[in-house]
N, C-alpha and C positions, 0 to 999 in steps of 0.2 A: 580568521575566525578562531575563537578560543572556546574552551569548555565553559558552559554556563550551567549553574545549578540553581533551580527554583524549588522552593518548598510549596507543594500543592496543598498540603494539609499537614497536620502534626505527624512527623516521621514518614512522610511520603515525598520523595524527591524526584523531580524531573531533571534529568541530566542531558543537556543538549551538546552533542560532540560534533566536531568538524566533519563535514561531508560535502564536498564541493562548496557552493556558497549557500546551501540550504540547511545544512545541519541535519542531524537525525537524533531523535530523542528516545531515551529509555527511561523507565520508571523503576525506582528502587523503594521498596517498603522496608524501612529499617526499624525493626522492633524485635520481638521474640523470634519470630520466623522471618528470615530475610528473603523476600520475593522480588524478582526482577522481571520486567516485561520488555521483551525484545532485546536484541544483542548487537545491533548496528552491524558494521562490516568487520572483517577480519583485522584490517589495519586499525580501525577505530577502537576495537576492543583492546588490542595490545598497546597502542600508543596513548590512548586517552581514558578508556573506561577503567582498565586495571589500575593505573596510577591514581585516578580519582577515587576509586573505591578504597584503595590503600590509605589515602589521605583522610577519608571518612571513617577509617578504623574498621572497615568491613573486611573480614578475612574468610567469610563463608557465605555462599548464596545457596539457600535451601532449594528454591524452585526458580526456574526460568520459564516464563510463559511466553509463547510466540503468537503474535497476532496473525501472521501469515508467512508464506514461504518465499518472499522476495529476498534477494541476496543481501540487501542493505538492512535486513531485519534478522536474518539467521546467520549472517557471515561470521559473527563473533561467538556463536553458541559453543563451538568446540573449545575455544579458549576459556569461556566461563566454566565449562565443565571440568577442564583439566586443572585450572588454577583454583577455582572456588568450590568445586565439587557439586555444581548445580545439577539437579534433575531437570530434564527438559520436557516440557509439556506443550502440546498443541493439538490441533484437530488431526484426525486420521488422514485427511486429504493433504494437509501440509507436509506430512511425512513423505509424500511423493516428491516433494521439492527438496527435502533435507537429505534423503538417502543417497542419491546419485547426482552429482553436479551436472554431468553431461545430459542425462535424461531430463533433469529439471530445466536446463537451458532449452532443450528442444521443445519441451511442453509449454514453456512460457514465451520463448522468443524465436523458436525454430522457423516458423513460417515468415516471421517478420524479416529475417535476414534476406529473404528472397525479394523483398520490396525495397530494401535500402540500397544506397550506393555502396560500393565496395568499402570505401573509407568509413561510412557510418556503421556498416556491419562489423568491420574489424574493431572499431572502437567499442561497440556494444559487447562483442565477445571478450575482448581483453578486460574490460572493466568488470564484467560478470565474474570471470574466473579469478581475477585478482582480489575481488572484494569478498569472496567467501572461502571457507576452509573446506576440508575434505567432507565427504558425506557422513551422515550420522543418523541413527534411528532415535525415535522418541522413547523416553522412559515411561510415559503415561499419555493417554489420549484425553482430550477435552471435548465435551459435547455441548452443542447449543442448548440453551434453556436450563442447563444444569446450574445449581447453586453451590458455590464453593465459599469457604471461609479463608480470608487472607488476614492474618492477625485478628483484629476485632471487627473487621468489615465483612459483611455478607456481599458477595459479588455474584452477579448473574452473568453467565456467558451468553453473548448475543451473536447470532448469525450475521456476519457483515460481508457476505460474498458480493461479488460484482466487480470490484477492483481485481480480484483473483479468487479462484475457487478455494474453499477451506478457510477463508478469513474469519476471524473471531474478534469480538470486542468484549471489553470487561467493564460491566456497569456496577459501580459502587452505590448501592441503594441508599445508604445513610448519608453519603456525601453528594448524592445526585450528580455523579461524575462518570463520564464514559471515556475509557481509553480505547481508541479506535484504529491505531496504526495508520494506514493509508486509505481507509475505506470511505472517507468523505473528501472528495477531491475539489469541490468548489469550482473555480475557474482554472484550476491548475496550480502547480507549485510556484511559490514566489521565488524568483531567481533571475539573475543577470546572465547566468551561464546556460540555462535551459529556457526554451520558449515555453511559457505557461500553456498547458493544454491538459484538461482532465483525462485521466487514464483509467479505463475499466474495460474488461473483456467480455462482459455479459450485461446487456442493457437492462433486461427484466430483473435480474438479480440485484443489480445496482439500485434501481428504483425501489425495489422491495426493501432493501436495506435502509434507504433514506426514509421511507415511510415508517419503518420500525423505529428509527431514531427519533422521528417527529413525535411518536407516541410515548417516549420515555419522559419521565419527570426529571429534567436536567437543569443543573445550574452551570455545568462546565463540561466542555469536550476537550480532550487532550489528543492531538494528532501527533504523528511522528515528525512532520515537517510543516512549515507555514503554507497554508493554501489560501489563495486569493478568494474573496476580497479581504481576508484577514492578513495581518502582517506578523502574526505570532502563531506558533503551533498550539497554544493554549487559548481557548476562546470561551466567552461567556456572554450572557445578556444578548443585546441586539446583534453583536458581532457573530455570536454562535448561531442565532436564527438566520442571519444573512448568509452564513456559510452553507447551511442546510438548503435554504431556498435557492441560492445560486447554483448549487449542485444540481438540483432538479431543473432549474431554468436552462442550464447549459446542455443537459441531455436533450431537452426539447428543441433548443436552437440547432444543435448538431443534427438531430433526427430530421428536422425540417430541411436543412441544407443537403443532407444525403439524399433525401427524396427528390429535391430539386435537381440535383446532379443526375440522378437516374432518369428523371423526366427529360433532361437535356441529352439523353442517350450516351452518357459516359458509362463505360462498361468494364472498367478495371478499378481495382482498389486504389491504384496510384492516381488515376484521373479524378476519382471521387474525393480522395484526400486532398489533392491539389486544389480542387474546386472549393471544398469546405474551408480550407485554410485561407484561400484568396478572399472569399466572402467574409471571413472573420477578421480580415486585415493582418493576417499572419504571413510574413514573407519567407521565413525560414521554417520549413516543416519539421516539427519535432518528432522523435521516435514514437512518443506516446500517441500521437495523432493516428498513426497507422493501426495501432492496437485498438483504439477506440472506434475508428471508422469501420474496421473489420467487424467489431461487435455489432455496430448498427447494421451492417450489410447482412450479418448472420441473422439479425432480428427480421430484416426484410425478407430473407429466405424463408424463415419460419412463418411469415405472413403470406407466402407465395407471391411476393412481388418480384423476386429475382430467383435465379438458380445458378449455383456455381458451375462453371464449365471446367475450370482448372484452378482449384483453390490455392494450390502451391504458387501459382503465378498471379493470383488475384483477379482472374478473369471470370466474368459472369454474363448471363444473358437476362434480359428483362422479359418477364412473363406477361 
């Protein structure tokens, strides 16, 4: 996979850099004030983003906006600050993920390592720490519903939580374009290396985000990766509507299967995840499935359908 540059609009570039076989996209607005959205991984920043920006003649980044705190979005932020002087902006919650890599890993993936095989857990830990730089604090906080100006564009900051707490989207009113990071998951990421499965850690927040997106006047959505049923991270028209609708449909499918598993008296996260994946025709259980199924079980807990007995081991009882 090579670096691919697409012009989304006049002086707005989508730069897709290698990341496994899915790529990860950043946005550069190249005009009076140069603004970047997301920073990919530490390696991607040094090997691909820096040389690409140099080729474009960009020597300074005024602002780096982060959609959320996952390592493949914040990993290159320190590099962007050191080399291009970027001021880093994100939600206050995202700073919980940027400040301390160890604390951030525990917050995002700590419980998950208890459910994975030793090999899966080791691979997750290694990739996480290899793909991000040292901890850093934000230079400024961003708040949902705030309106900011990026060059000549008025941008509304949208709450996009569900995939992860603190996630934000950037809605360009004049362009009818939403930059959403990983917040719209569809059927899961398009990949040969990873088994597609949507990843979100809060069911209600994720559905609320999708409903907010449906209400926006949109011509285009720009994701960080390609999410099925789309084959591109940039979607419009019917493909855009299909992506939103499939995201909602998959939440409902997974929820129904989780409830079926509970009714079959499966009482651990591992058993429920295996059941859901089997019913969906998935033979190799992806890491993302554990996070998503855990979110559905938390939702079932909130509805008094189950009660966690030992959350660290994924054990619960049916009420």
